[in-house]
Structure formats: structure tokens, C-alpha cells
C-alpha positions in Angstrom: 89.0 110.7 77.9 89.4 107.0 78.0 92.4 106.8 80.4 90.3 108.5 83.2 87.5 106.2 82.6 90.0 103.2 82.9 91.3 104.8 86.1 87.7 104.9 87.4 87.3 101.0 86.5 90.7 100.3 88.4 89.4 102.5 91.3 86.4 100.0 92.0 88.4 97.0 91.0 91.2 98.0 93.6 88.5 98.9 96.2 87.2 95.2 96.1 91.0 94.1 96.6 91.1 95.8 99.9 87.4 96.2 101.2 87.5 93.0 103.3 90.8 93.9 105.2 89.3 95.9 107.8 86.2 93.8 108.0 87.7 90.5 109.3 87.1 91.1 112.8 83.3 91.8 112.0 82.9 88.8 109.8 84.7 86.7 112.3 82.1 87.9 114.8 79.1 87.8 112.5 79.6 84.3 111.2 81.5 82.8 114.3 84.7 82.0 112.7 88.3 83.0 113.5 90.0 86.0 112.0 92.3 83.6 110.1 89.3 81.7 108.7 87.5 84.9 107.8 90.6 85.7 105.8 89.2 83.2 103.1 87.1 86.1 101.7 90.3 87.8 100.8 92.3 84.5 99.8 89.7 83.1 97.5 89.0 86.5 95.8 92.9 86.6 95.1 93.0 83.0 93.9 90.0 83.4 91.6 91.6 86.8 90.4 95.1 85.5 89.8 94.0 82.3 87.8 91.5 83.8 85.4 94.0 86.3 84.4 95.4 83.5 82.3 92.1 83.3 80.3 91.3 87.0 80.2 94.7 88.0 78.6 94.3 85.9 75.6 90.8 86.8 75.1 91.6 90.6 75.4 94.2 90.1 72.6 91.6 88.3 70.5 88.5 90.1 71.1 89.5 93.7 72.2 90.8 94.7 75.6 88.5 97.7 76.2 85.3 95.5 75.3 86.5 92.8 77.9 87.0 95.6 80.6 83.2 96.7 80.0 82.1 92.9 80.5 84.2 92.4 83.5 82.9 95.4 85.1 79.4 94.3 84.6 80.2 90.8 86.2 81.7 92.8 89.1 78.5 94.7 89.6 76.5 91.4 89.6 79.0 89.5 92.0 79.4 92.4 94.5 75.5 92.6 94.8 75.4 88.8 95.3 78.2 89.2 98.0 76.0 91.9 99.9 73.0 89.4 99.9 75.0 86.2 101.0 73.0 84.4 103.6 75.9 82.7 105.4 79.8 82.8 105.3 80.1 79.8 102.8 77.9 81.7 100.3 79.9 84.7 100.9 83.1 82.9 99.9 81.7 81.6 96.9 80.4 85.2 95.7 83.7 86.6 96.4 85.2 83.9 94.0 82.8 85.0 91.4 83.7 88.7 92.2 87.4 87.9 91.8 86.8 85.9 88.5 85.0 89.2 87.0 87.5 91.6 88.5 90.3 89.7 86.8 89.5 91.4 83.6 89.7 95.1 84.7 93.2 96.4 85.7 95.4 94.1 83.8 93.6 94.6 80.3 93.7 98.2 81.1 97.3 98.2 81.5 97.7 96.2 78.4 95.7 98.8 76.4 97.9 101.6 77.6 100.9 99.3 76.6 99.3 99.0 73.0 98.7 102.8 72.6 101.3 104.7 74.4 105.0 104.7 73.5 107.5 103.1 76.0 109.2 106.4 76.9 105.6 107.9 77.9 104.4 104.7 79.4 105.3 104.8 82.8 104.0 108.1 83.5 100.7 107.0 81.8 100.5 103.9 83.8 101.0 106.2 87.0 97.8 107.9 85.9 95.9 104.5 85.7 97.9 103.7 89.1 96.3 106.8 90.7 92.7 105.2 90.3 94.2 102.1 91.7 95.7 103.5 94.6 92.7 105.8 95.4 90.6 102.6 95.1 92.8 100.7 97.7 92.6 103.7 100.2 88.9 104.0 99.8 88.3 100.3 100.0 90.5 99.7 103.2 89.0 102.9 104.8 85.4 102.2 103.9 85.9 98.4 105.0 86.5 99.7 108.6 83.8 102.4 108.5 81.1 100.0 107.3 82.3 97.3 109.5 81.7 99.4 112.7 78.5 101.1 111.4 75.0 100.0 111.6 74.4 99.2 108.0 77.4 96.8 108.3 79.6 95.1 105.4 76.6 94.3 103.4 76.1 98.1 102.3 79.8 98.2 101.4 79.3 95.5 98.8 76.2 97.2 97.6 77.8 100.5 97.1 80.7 99.0 95.0 78.0 97.4 92.8 76.7 100.7 92.0 79.9 102.0 91.3 80.7 99.0 88.9 77.5 99.8 87.0 78.0 103.5 86.7 81.8 103.0 85.2 80.7 100.3 82.8 77.8 102.4 81.3 80.2 105.5 80.9 82.8 103.3 79.0 79.8 101.9 76.9 78.7 105.4 76.1 82.4 106.4 75.4 82.6 103.6 72.8 79.4 104.6 71.0 80.6 108.2 70.8 83.8 107.3 68.8 81.7 104.7 66.8 84.7 102.3 66.9 86.8 100.2 69.1 89.8 102.1 70.3 91.8 98.6 70.5 94.7 98.0 68.1 94.4 95.5 65.6 94.6 91.8 66.7 98.0 90.4 66.0 98.8 87.1 64.4 100.2 85.9 67.9 96.9 86.6 69.5 95.3 84.0 67.3 97.3 81.0 68.5 96.1 78.7 71.1 95.8 80.0 74.8 98.4 77.4 76.2 100.9 78.4 73.5 100.6 82.0 74.2 101.0 81.3 78.1 104.1 79.2 77.4 105.6 81.8 74.9 105.6 84.4 77.7 107.1 81.9 80.3 109.9 81.0 78.0 111.2 84.5 78.1 114.1 84.9 80.5 113.4 88.4 81.4 109.7 87.7 81.7 110.6 85.0 84.3 112.6 87.5 86.3 109.8 90.1 86.3 107.2 87.4 87.2 109.5 86.3 90.2 109.8 89.9 91.5 106.0 90.4 91.3 105.4 87.1 93.0 107.6 88.0 96.0 105.7 91.4 96.1 102.4 89.7 96.2 103.5 87.2 99.1 105.7 89.6 101.1 103.8 92.7 100.7 100.2 92.2 100.0 99.8 89.1 102.3 101.1 90.9 105.5 99.2 94.1 104.6 95.9 92.2 104.8 96.3 91.8 108.2 97.6 95.4 109.2 94.3 96.7 110.2 93.7 93.7 112.3 97.3 94.0 113.9 96.6 97.6 114.8 93.2 96.8 116.3 94.5 94.0 118.5 97.9 95.2 119.4 97.1 98.9 120.0 93.4 98.2 120.7 92.5 100.9 118.2 88.9 100.9 116.8 88.6 99.4 113.5 87.6 102.6 111.7 90.7 104.2 113.1 92.9 101.2 112.1 91.6 101.0 108.6 92.0 104.7 108.3 95.9 104.5 109.4 96.3 101.7 107.1 94.6 103.3 104.2 97.5 106.0 104.4 99.7 103.4 102.6 97.7 104.4 99.5 98.3 108.2 100.1 102.1 107.4 99.8 101.2 105.8 96.5 99.3 108.9 95.4 102.3 111.0 96.4 104.4 108.9 94.0 101.8 108.9 91.2 101.7 112.6 91.1 105.5 112.8 91.1 106.2 110.0 89.1 107.3 112.1 85.9 110.2 113.8 87.9 111.2 110.6 89.9 111.5 108.5 86.7 113.6 111.3 85.1 115.8 111.7 88.1 116.2 108.3 89.6 115.9 105.9 86.6 114.4 102.2 87.2 117.1 100.4 89.0 117.4 103.0 91.7 113.5 103.4 92.2 113.3 99.5 92.7 116.2 99.6 95.3 114.8 102.6 97.2 111.3 100.9 97.1 112.5 97.6 98.6 114.3 99.6 101.4 111.4 101.7 102.3 109.0 98.8 102.4 111.2 96.8 104.6 111.8 99.7 106.8 108.1 100.2 107.3 107.3 96.8 108.3 109.8 96.8 110.9 108.7 100.2 112.2 105.2 99.1 112.6 106.7 96.0 114.9 108.9 98.0 117.1 106.7 101.3 117.3 104.8 101.8 120.6 102.7 104.7 119.5 99.8 103.6 117.5 99.3 106.8 115.6 102.9 106.4 114.0 101.3 103.9 112.0 99.8 106.4 109.7 103.1 108.1 108.7 104.8 104.8 108.4 102.1 103.7 106.2 103.0 106.7 104.0 106.5 105.6 103.7 105.5 102.1 102.7 103.1 103.2 100.1 105.6 105.4 98.4 108.3 102.7 98.4 105.6 100.0 97.2 104.9 102.0 94.1 108.6 103.0 93.3 108.9 99.3 93.0 105.5 98.1 91.4 105.1 100.9 89.0 108.6 99.8 87.4 107.3 96.2 87.4 104.2 97.2 85.7 106.1 99.0 82.8 108.1 96.0 82.2 105.1 93.8 82.3 103.5 95.7 79.5 107.0 95.0 77.4 107.7 91.4 78.1 105.7 90.3 74.9 104.4 93.2 72.8 102.9 90.8 70.3 100.8 89.4 72.9 100.4 92.1 75.6 97.2 91.2 77.0 98.4 87.7 77.7 101.8 88.7 79.2 100.2 91.5 81.3 97.6 88.9 82.5 100.4 86.4 83.5 102.0 89.2 85.6 98.8 90.0 87.3 98.2 86.2 87.9 101.6 85.8 89.6 100.9 89.0 91.6 97.6 87.9 93.0 98.8 84.1 93.4 101.5 85.6 95.6 99.1 87.5 97.5 96.7 84.4 97.9 99.6 82.5 99.4 100.8 85.4 101.6 97.3 86.0 103.1 97.2 82.1 103.7 100.6 82.0 105.2 100.0 85.2 107.2 96.6 84.0 108.5 98.1 80.6 109.7 101.0 82.4 111.3 98.8 85.0 113.1 96.5 82.4 114.4 99.1 80.2 115.7 102.3 82.5 116.5 101.0 86.0 116.5 101.9 89.1 114.2 105.6 89.6 114.9 106.9 86.7 112.4 104.6 88.2 109.7 105.9 91.8 110.1 109.5 90.5 110.4 109.4 88.4 107.5 108.2 91.2 105.3 110.8 93.5 106.8 113.6 91.3 105.7 112.3 89.9 102.3 111.1 93.0 100.7 114.6 94.8 100.7 116.1 91.6 99.3 113.5 91.5 96.5 114.2 95.0 95.8 117.9 94.6 95.4 117.6 91.6 93.6 115.3 93.1 90.8 117.5 96.3 90.7 120.6 94.1 90.1 118.9 92.5 87.3 117.8 95.9 85.7 121.2 97.2 86.0 122.6 93.9 84.3 119.9 94.2 81.5 120.8 97.7 80.8 124.5 96.8 80.4 123.6 94.1 78.1 121.6 96.2 75.9 
């Protein structure tokens, strides 16, 4: 019962990550800023999300991961409501920062809890169930962003709707905790009682952890950064309405769902290194296809392919993130998430600058080249690690 509730929490947290993608033209118009400047609502959310992971992880190890998830959801509800009521663009950026701080405690600590309670040979499939909520949230957030941006109620109603969702899931998790009359968390380990800085350094000193973290940093920069501008690209380049552009881009998440529903068979048939290698090539092919395609509706099928490739790569990374430091799993998963969203923040910043000054082509082409390289590099590292063991 708890994993579906955690998937629900992941749904709303992931929706917050993508809700602003298709809103950028509307926000730019409403607040008289450029689309690149409007991207601050994505950038600073991701910065806050990434940095605060480094605090939530050790706190989860020490005080209980499910308890921290409930508190984080309540914080998200308040911050998203404040975003809906923001009177100007500067205040909207600040409320998005607060939202990112609160959201930092949801998905990574849910992953860490699964890592504590599920054996490694079953963990990738269980994480795929959590991933289903994450993917559906990304899809719903991106689609809803475009629909609300073009509706009469506008983007404020989108933030208000998310606030209600956070409150609902937090209450359900609290009810579940009371029903079992005890925390479902595993006992606090001795490693979790050492100072936060020492926990973080202990993870960073592990050679394999550095490989995993570098791989996820590349994913954040070269995948999530460019993807944030995909609806805007389709809107500007192909003259599509924002609702249509965001709907086509949201099919990326449908490709992810296709992976999540078939993960058990894929993991058994391909193995980790082949999954990662194929994922890198599929993502790179997709970005190249978006650039060369003259037919706007092809953007949807391409997004399906990219989404499937993304989660071949990312789900494998997630599984290794839960095993980097089993004695302080919350901390290690938090560092993993911090690197992912630091990469996203840097990627959105770089993509926004390039889009404003040079157009969309360099952004799409850089992703088309870098993602297959990242997939090949991590696949090579996995094969070498398997041989060493």
C-alpha cells in the first residue's frame, strides 16, 4: 500500500518539475520578460531542489524517510499556493524557490525508503513502480502547463490545483502511518548519526559513486535542460498552439510509461549495460530528429522514443544510486538527486542563453551528440565494474 502512495507523492512532485515548461511564453507575456528570463521559474526551482537534497538526505537517515516525505508534501502545498498568489515575477521566482526546497524531500527519500526495504534483485522493478508516478506526473505537468497557459483561468489555477493534490497525498500518508501504528522506516544506522558534512564526503569519496554522479549530472544538463525548451521550440518553430506543443512534448512521459510497464522483462533480457547504451542512442536520435523534422506532428512519436530511452538510462542510474552507500542510503540518494537537478539548472540556464542569442539548433544538436556519449561511457563503466566483481 505504501509504494502506491509514494508513487502518488512522486506524481505531484514531478508535475511541479515540468508544469512551467509550456508556460514560459505566457509568463513572458504576462510579466513582460523574455522567454529566456521566464526560465528562471524553472532554473531556481531546480537549484533549490538540488541543493536542499544535501540536507534532506541526512535528515531522512536520522529521523525517518516517510516522516520527512509527509512534511515535504505539506511544504509543497503551501509553496505552490503561494506561487498561485504571487503578485509579480520576482515574487513568483521566490515562491518557486520555496517550492523547490520543499519538493527536495519527496522523490529521493521515497527512493531511499525503497532501497532500505526491497532486496537489490527486486529493486529496479519496484523503483519502476515509483517511476510510474514520476513519469505520469511529468506528463500531466507538461500537458497541464500548456492547457492552463492558454485557458482563461491561466497559470495560477495550475499551481492551485497542485497545492490541493499535495495536501491530499500528505493526508493519505499520515492516515496510513496511523493505521500501522508505527513507522515503516528501518532503524537508524550508526552512519546516519555522524555529522552531515562527513556523510556527504563519505559518499563522494567512493569511486563508483563518482561515476554514477557524473552520469546523472550529464543527464540533467544535456537532457532535462534542453527538454525544458521543447514546447517553446515547437510553438515558435512549427507555429503550434502551446496546448498542442505541450501535449506532443508530454508524450515523452508516455514513452517512459512504456518502459515502466515492461521493466521486469527488459531488465531480465537486456541487463544494465545494454539498457544504458540503448538509452543513450535513443535519446540522441530523438533530439536529432526534432531538429531535422519538417512535420510538426512527428514531434509526438519522437518524444515517445526519447522517453523510452530516457528511462532505460535513468532507471539504471536510480538503482545504482540506492546502492552507492547502503549504510547512509538517504544521503547517497540525496546527493544523486542534487547532481541531477544541479545539472538541470545549469542546462536550463545554458539553453536559455543559447536560445535567446543563437536559436534552438545548437541546443538540440548538443543533446543529440552528448547523450549517446554519456550512455556509452556509463555502459562501459558498468561492464568494467561487472568484470571486476
